[in-house]
C-alpha positions as CSV (number, residue, x, y, z in Angstrom):
1,I,4.5,2.5,7.6
2,N,5.7,6.1,7.3
3,P,7.2,8.5,4.7
4,G,10.9,8.1,4.1
5,E,13.2,11.1,3.8
6,R,13.4,10.8,0.0
7,S,9.6,10.7,-0.3
8,A,9.3,13.7,1.9
9,E,12.0,15.6,-0.1
10,R,10.2,14.8,-3.4
11,G,6.7,15.3,-1.9
12,H,5.5,12.0,-3.3
13,Y,4.8,8.6,-1.9
14,Y,7.4,5.9,-2.6
15,G,9.8,8.6,-3.8
16,H,13.0,6.6,-3.5
17,P,14.1,5.4,-7.0
18,G,15.1,2.0,-5.6
19,N,11.6,1.3,-4.3
20,A,9.7,-1.2,-6.5
21,F,6.2,0.1,-5.8
22,W,5.7,2.2,-9.0
23,R,7.1,-0.4,-11.3
24,A,4.8,-3.1,-9.8
25,L,1.8,-0.8,-9.9
26,S,2.6,0.0,-13.5
27,R,2.6,-3.7,-14.4
28,S,-0.8,-4.3,-12.7
29,P,-4.3,-4.0,-14.1
30,L,-5.0,-1.4,-11.5
31,V,-3.7,1.3,-13.8
32,A,-3.9,1.9,-17.5
33,R,-0.4,3.2,-18.0
34,A,3.0,3.4,-16.5
35,V,3.0,5.5,-13.4
36,T,5.7,7.1,-11.2
37,C,5.7,8.8,-7.9
38,E,4.8,12.1,-9.6
39,D,1.4,10.5,-10.4
40,D,0.4,9.8,-6.8
41,A,-2.1,12.6,-6.5
42,S,-3.6,12.2,-10.0
43,L,-4.3,8.5,-9.3
44,L,-7.2,9.6,-7.1
45,E,-9.1,10.0,-10.4
46,A,-8.5,6.3,-10.9
47,G,-9.7,5.5,-7.4
48,I,-6.2,5.0,-5.9
49,G,-5.2,7.0,-2.9
50,F,-2.3,6.8,-0.5
51,T,-1.6,7.4,3.2
52,D,0.8,6.2,5.9
53,V,0.0,4.8,9.2
54,V,2.6,7.0,10.9
55,K,3.1,10.5,9.4
56,R,6.6,11.0,10.9
57,V,9.4,11.2,8.4
58,V,12.4,9.0,9.2
59,T,15.2,7.5,7.2
60,D,14.3,3.9,8.0
61,S,10.9,2.6,9.1
62,T,12.6,0.4,11.7
63,Q,13.0,3.8,13.6
64,V,9.2,3.8,14.0
65,T,8.5,2.0,17.3
66,D,5.8,-0.5,17.8
67,A,4.2,1.9,20.4
68,E,4.3,4.7,17.8
69,L,2.6,2.5,15.3
70,R,-0.1,1.5,17.8
71,A,-0.7,5.1,18.8
72,A,-1.1,6.1,15.1
73,V,-3.8,3.5,14.3
74,E,-6.7,5.7,15.4
75,G,-5.7,8.5,13.1
76,F,-5.0,6.0,10.2
77,R,-8.5,4.5,10.7
78,A,-10.0,8.0,10.6
79,R,-8.3,8.8,7.3
80,I,-9.5,5.5,5.8
81,A,-13.1,6.3,7.1
82,A,-13.0,9.7,5.5
83,A,-11.9,8.3,2.1
84,S,-14.3,5.3,2.3
85,P,-12.4,3.1,-0.2
86,R,-13.6,-0.4,-1.3
87,A,-10.2,-1.9,-0.5
88,V,-7.1,-1.1,1.5
89,C,-3.8,-2.7,0.5
90,F,-1.0,-2.6,3.1
91,T,2.4,-2.5,1.6
92,S,4.0,-3.8,4.8
93,T,3.2,-6.6,7.1
94,R,4.3,-4.5,10.1
95,A,1.7,-1.8,9.4
96,F,-1.0,-4.5,8.9
97,A,0.0,-6.1,12.2
98,A,-0.3,-2.7,14.0
99,V,-3.9,-2.4,12.8
100,Y,-4.7,-6.1,13.2
101,P,-2.6,-7.4,16.1
102,G,-2.0,-11.1,15.9
103,A,-3.7,-11.5,12.5
104,W,-0.7,-11.8,10.3
105,H,0.4,-15.2,9.1
106,A,3.8,-15.5,7.4
107,R,3.7,-15.0,3.7
108,A,-0.1,-14.9,3.6
109,W,-0.1,-12.2,0.9
110,G,-3.3,-11.0,-0.6
111,W,-6.8,-10.7,0.8
112,Q,-7.0,-11.0,4.6
113,D,-9.8,-12.7,6.5
114,V,-10.1,-9.9,9.0
115,P,-12.9,-7.4,9.9
116,S,-13.2,-4.7,7.2
117,L,-11.1,-1.6,7.7
118,E,-13.8,1.1,8.0
119,G,-15.9,-0.8,5.4
120,A,-12.9,-1.6,3.1
121,G,-11.7,-5.1,2.3
122,V,-8.1,-5.6,3.5
123,W,-5.2,-6.8,1.4
124,V,-1.5,-7.2,2.2
125,M,1.4,-7.3,-0.2
126,P,5.1,-7.6,0.5
127,S,7.0,-4.3,1.1
128,P,8.3,-2.9,-2.2
129,S,11.4,-1.6,-0.4
130,G,14.8,-2.9,-1.4
131,R,15.1,-4.7,1.9
132,A,12.2,-7.0,1.0
133,A,13.5,-7.8,-2.5
134,A,13.3,-11.5,-1.8
135,Y,9.5,-11.2,-1.7
136,H,8.9,-8.8,-4.7
137,G,7.9,-11.7,-6.9
138,E,4.7,-11.9,-4.8
139,I,3.6,-8.3,-5.4
140,D,2.3,-8.8,-9.0
141,A,0.0,-11.6,-7.9
142,V,-1.4,-9.6,-5.0
143,L,-2.1,-6.5,-7.2
144,A,-3.6,-8.7,-10.0
145,A,-5.9,-10.4,-7.4
146,L,-6.8,-7.0,-6.0
147,A,-7.6,-5.6,-9.4
148,A,-9.8,-8.6,-10.2
149,H,-11.6,-8.1,-6.9
150,L,-12.3,-4.5,-7.8
151,G,-13.4,-5.5,-11.3
152,R,-10.3,-4.2,-13.1
153,D,-8.7,-6.8,-15.4
154,E,-6.2,-7.0,-18.3
155,R,-8.9,-6.2,-20.9
156,E,-9.7,-2.9,-19.3
157,R,-5.9,-2.1,-19.1
158,G,-5.5,-2.8,-22.8
159,A,-8.6,-0.7,-23.7
160,A,-7.6,2.3,-21.6
């Protein structure tokens, strides 16, 4: 949704040590090695980039209003169009719902049957924040399915 204070302080996405994002990504076939928030910029070489829907730093994403999310969608779409990825994976259902109002179905993690996002296929995984820990078990399956969709599988991970 937006950068948290810890991420802004560290200058890296998912910078809070309690966030499960980097551990989940490291387990996935999307990357060939264990990665941390310090790897966020270098992952562009592997075809993985990051952005937020809203660029305002706040302690808690619940401080981002629905109106602020809706207002930020145009800029978000422009950043996606400029990057022209093959897939976009939302790490929060709230951000997905801002871009695709009315399209979210509870616990429908994975590929979404929605119009492409500036040419990219759309995926949703549970939030890796500590508040969504009850859903973290679903993250690995979403990232594995996304990797398979992109042609990255366990054999490539082992060979890299």
